[in-house]
Structure formats: C-alpha cells, structure tokens
C-alpha positions in Angstrom: 98.7 133.8 112.5 97.7 131.1 115.0 100.4 130.2 117.4 99.9 126.5 116.4 100.8 127.2 112.9 104.1 128.8 113.9 105.0 125.9 116.4 108.4 124.1 116.1 108.8 121.9 113.2 107.6 118.3 113.5 109.7 115.4 114.4 111.6 113.6 111.6 111.3 110.1 110.5 113.5 108.6 113.3 110.3 109.0 115.6 108.3 106.5 113.4 107.0 103.1 114.5 106.5 100.3 112.1 103.1 100.5 110.2 100.3 98.4 111.5 99.7 95.3 109.4 97.0 95.1 106.7 93.7 93.5 107.4 91.2 92.4 104.7 87.4 92.3 104.4 85.2 91.2 101.5 82.4 93.6 100.3 80.4 93.0 97.1 83.1 90.8 95.5 85.9 93.2 96.4 88.7 92.1 98.9 89.5 95.5 100.8 92.8 96.1 102.3 92.6 98.3 105.4 94.5 99.2 108.7 93.2 100.1 112.0 95.0 102.6 114.4 94.1 103.8 117.8 91.5 102.8 120.3 87.7 103.6 120.2 87.4 106.0 123.0 84.0 106.2 124.7 81.6 108.5 122.9 83.6 108.3 119.6 83.0 106.6 116.3 85.7 105.4 114.0 87.3 108.0 111.5 87.6 106.5 108.0 90.1 108.0 105.6 89.3 108.7 101.9 92.5 109.2 100.0 93.9 111.4 97.3 94.6 110.7 93.7 97.3 108.0 93.3 97.4 107.7 97.1 97.8 104.5 99.2 97.6 103.8 102.9 101.3 104.4 103.3 101.2 107.9 102.0 99.4 109.6 104.8 101.9 111.5 107.1 102.5 109.2 110.0 102.7 112.0 112.5 99.3 113.3 111.4 97.8 109.8 112.0 99.4 109.3 115.3 98.2 112.6 116.7 94.6 111.7 115.6 94.9 108.1 116.9 95.4 109.6 120.4 91.8 110.4 120.6 90.0 107.9 118.4 90.1 104.7 116.2 91.3 105.3 112.7 90.5 103.2 109.7 92.7 103.6 106.5 91.7 101.8 103.3 92.8 101.4 99.7 89.9 102.2 97.3 88.5 99.4 95.1 91.2 98.6 92.6 93.9 100.6 94.4 97.1 98.9 95.6 96.3 95.9 97.8 92.5 96.1 97.3 91.1 94.0 94.5 88.7 95.0 91.7 88.6 97.8 89.2 88.7 101.5 90.2 85.3 103.2 89.6 85.4 106.1 87.2 83.1 108.5 89.0 83.1 109.7 92.6 79.7 108.1 93.0 81.1 104.8 92.1 84.0 105.2 94.6 81.5 106.4 97.2 79.3 103.3 96.7 82.2 101.0 97.0 83.5 102.7 100.1 80.1 102.5 101.8 80.1 98.7 101.1 83.5 98.5 102.8 82.3 100.5 105.9 79.2 98.2 106.2 81.2 94.9 105.7 83.1 95.9 108.9 79.8 95.9 110.8 80.0 99.7 111.6 76.6 101.5 112.0 78.1 105.1 112.0 81.6 106.6 111.2 83.1 109.9 110.6 85.1 110.6 107.4 88.3 112.5 106.6 89.2 113.2 103.0 92.3 114.4 101.2 92.1 116.0 97.8 89.9 113.9 95.4 88.7 112.0 98.5 86.5 115.1 99.1 84.3 114.4 96.3 83.7 110.8 97.7 82.9 112.3 101.1 80.4 114.7 99.7 78.6 112.0 97.9 78.6 109.6 100.9 77.2 112.5 103.1 74.3 112.8 100.7 73.7 109.1 99.8 74.4 107.6 103.3 73.0 110.1 105.8 72.5 107.6 108.6 76.0 106.1 108.1 78.0 109.3 108.1 78.1 111.5 111.2 80.8 114.3 110.6 83.1 115.0 107.8 86.5 116.7 107.5 87.9 117.9 104.1 91.7 118.5 103.7 92.9 120.1 100.5 89.5 119.3 98.8 87.1 121.1 96.6 83.4 121.5 95.7 82.2 119.8 92.6 82.4 122.0 89.5 79.7 124.8 89.6 79.1 128.4 89.9 81.9 130.2 91.7 84.4 127.4 91.5 87.6 127.5 89.7 89.6 124.7 87.9 93.3 123.7 89.1 96.2 125.5 87.7 97.7 123.7 84.6 100.9 122.9 86.3 99.3 120.9 88.9 97.8 118.0 86.8 100.7 118.1 84.3 102.8 117.3 87.5 100.3 115.0 89.1 100.2 112.6 86.0 104.0 112.3 85.8 105.1 108.6 86.0 107.2 109.5 89.1 107.6 112.6 91.3 110.9 114.2 92.5 111.2 116.6 95.3 110.3 119.7 93.2 107.3 117.9 91.9 106.2 117.2 95.5 106.6 120.9 96.3 104.2 121.8 93.6 101.7 119.0 94.5 101.6 119.3 98.2 103.4 122.4 99.7 104.0 126.1 99.1 106.9 128.0 97.6 108.5 129.3 100.8 111.4 128.4 103.0 109.1 127.4 105.9 106.9 125.3 103.8 109.7 123.6 102.0 111.3 122.8 105.5 108.1 121.4 106.7 107.5 119.4 103.4 111.0 117.9 103.7 110.1 116.6 107.2 106.7 115.3 106.1 108.1 113.6 103.0 110.9 112.1 105.1 108.4 110.6 107.5 106.3 109.2 104.6 109.4 107.7 102.8 110.5 106.1 106.1 107.1 104.5 106.4 107.3 103.3 102.8 110.7 101.6 103.4 109.2 99.8 106.5 106.7 97.8 104.3 105.2 99.7 101.4 101.8 99.1 99.8 102.2 98.6 96.0 102.2 101.7 94.0 99.1 102.6 92.1 99.7 101.5 88.3 98.7 103.7 85.5 95.6 102.0 84.5 94.2 102.4 88.1 95.2 106.0 88.3 93.8 106.8 85.0 90.4 105.6 86.4 90.9 107.9 89.3 91.7 110.8 86.9 88.4 110.0 85.1 86.6 110.3 88.4 88.2 113.7 89.0 87.2 114.7 85.5 83.6 113.7 86.2 83.5 115.9 89.3 85.0 118.8 87.2 82.2 118.4 84.6 79.6 121.2 84.8 76.9 118.6 84.2 77.6 116.8 87.5 74.5 116.4 89.8 76.3 116.9 93.0 77.2 120.7 93.1 73.4 121.5 93.2 72.8 119.1 96.1 75.3 120.6 98.6 72.6 122.5 100.5 71.0 119.1 101.2 74.0 118.0 103.2 73.0 117.8 107.0 76.3 116.5 108.5 78.7 119.0 110.1 81.8 119.6 107.9 85.2 121.0 108.7 87.0 122.2 105.6 90.8 122.8 106.0 92.9 124.2 103.2 96.1 126.0 102.3 96.0 129.5 100.9 98.5 128.5 98.2 96.8 125.4 96.8 97.4 125.2 93.0 94.8 122.2 92.7 91.9 123.6 94.4 92.0 127.5 94.7 90.7 129.2 97.8 87.4 130.2 95.9 86.4 126.5 95.9 86.6 126.1 99.7 84.6 129.3 100.1 81.8 127.8 97.8 81.9 124.7 100.0 81.5 126.8 103.2 78.8 128.9 101.7 76.7 126.0 100.3 77.0 123.3 103.0 74.7 124.6 105.8 76.7 123.3 108.8 80.3 123.9 108.0 83.5 125.4 109.4 86.3 126.7 107.2 90.0 126.9 108.3 92.6 128.4 105.9 96.3 127.9 106.8 98.7 130.7 105.6 101.5 129.8 103.3 100.3 126.3 102.9 99.7 124.2 99.8 97.6 121.4 98.8 98.4 119.1 101.8 97.8 121.3 104.9 97.7 118.3 107.2 101.2 117.2 106.1 102.7 120.6 106.4 100.9 121.4 109.7 100.1 118.0 111.3 100.1 119.5 114.9 97.7 122.4 114.0 95.4 120.3 111.7 95.0 117.4 114.3 94.1 120.0 116.9 91.3 121.5 114.6 90.0 117.9 113.7 90.0 116.5 117.2 88.2 119.6 118.4 85.6 119.4 115.6 85.0 115.6 115.9 84.6 116.0 119.6 
C-alpha cells in the first residue's frame, strides 16, 4: 500500500476557513452560481469541478479543495437547475455537458481541465468528446464508463440509499466510504469538515424535482442504447481515473473498462476505499491529481 494512503488522518473541521463567496454569470439564459479558489499559477489552466448526484458546491471536502488550490485555480459550479443556479436540470449527461460548456465559455476561458465526482464523470466524458479544444485534461473520482460491454450496474443498496430524502451517518458510509474502522474514521473527519462548511453558509439543498432529473441523466447513461460508450476510443485528452476498491456504485470493472477504452489514461485504485476516494484520502488524491495536471 502506498505510504501516502497510510498517512496520518487529516485535520478536522476546526482547520477550516469560511467558504469563498458565490459569483454569478449568465449563459444561454441560465444564471450560474460558481466559486473561485486559488490563484492561476504560470503554465496552468483552471480546474472546473463537475459534481455528483445531489451535490452542491458546499459538498466537496474542503481539505481536498485547499490542497488542490495550492497549485492552481479551482472553479466550482452548481449545474443548471441545481441549488443557486437557475434553470431546469437537463435529464441527460449530454444536456448537462452542453450547459456546462456554455458556463465555461461565458467566463471567457479558452481551455480548462475538468475534475468529476461520480455522475459528473459522464458529463466530463461527453465534454471531452464534444469540446476537444476547450478541454485539456480530465480527472475522474468515483466515476464510471457509460453502460456497455464489460461494465456492471451499481449494487441495489446504493441507489435505494442515494434516493432517501435525507442521509444519516450509516447511509453516508454506504454512499461514500468503506466498511472498515480506518475508512469510517476518515469518513467521520471528512463529513465533519463538510458539515462545518455547510454551517458557515450553505448552498440550498437540491430539491427532489431537481435530483429526479439528475437521476434520469444517470439512467440515460446506464442505458445500453447510449451513444457514448462506443465513442470512448475517440477521446484524445489524457484522463486520470481514481477509484476505491470497495465502491458499491461503480464496481472496479467499470474503471478498468474506462482505462482500456480511453487511449491516454492512467488508473489509480485505492485500497479499502469507497465511492468518494478523494474525501477518504484527500492528501493522496491531491498528490496524484497535482502530478497528473502538471
């Protein structure tokens, strides 16, 4: 096991700073809420974040963000129709990707890197294919290929938990971490950091009509009739794929499919990690990502 994975547990929520304020930009009739962290270092491009199912800007682990922001500028955004962004959530990954591309272009950016968590991985794959000049490099955390040969569906317990009105601690263990004492301890710290951030000025939660549309986008990606699985070999950008070996949402086989089908890709599997490896191991994942983006 890499020494970075077995490093000391990360700092708790007492180390947090207040979240940066929201900014807003109009793109194709939608008012996008976004935040900027870090400084644009010479030779870098901004890193735009594509979030998970039911996720808002407040629900990224602050320690993970701060480690990445030491090296580059980060741009967090709520999808169209999510939280503080207006509009209606598109019901396909292609629709979310189109909307996200409009947001990036409205900021006047000519090229960006992308980092996705979970369902955001579908959005990133579509963007890599449809906006090749805009997207430079891509990172997938706890993400999957579109449905196709060799891929496997999520475990039943995952989506029955993910669609509950509210999540308790045991639900979060199922959704984001792994069933071990170390993973639970790291998960407690990560959730403490996220909850402390939420108390400092939370984005509105994603209401059920909006997350039902996000769920429809995931179901579209899981359909064998999707067009994107067959197009993975067309992806030209370098990809870094990071996943836990105990992910009940996207089994390890799916990341291997990604790795085999995307021509220029790297694969990092973290032992005894669940669906959110970047929250369980922010120090390790940020090292991998900073090295890859550099």
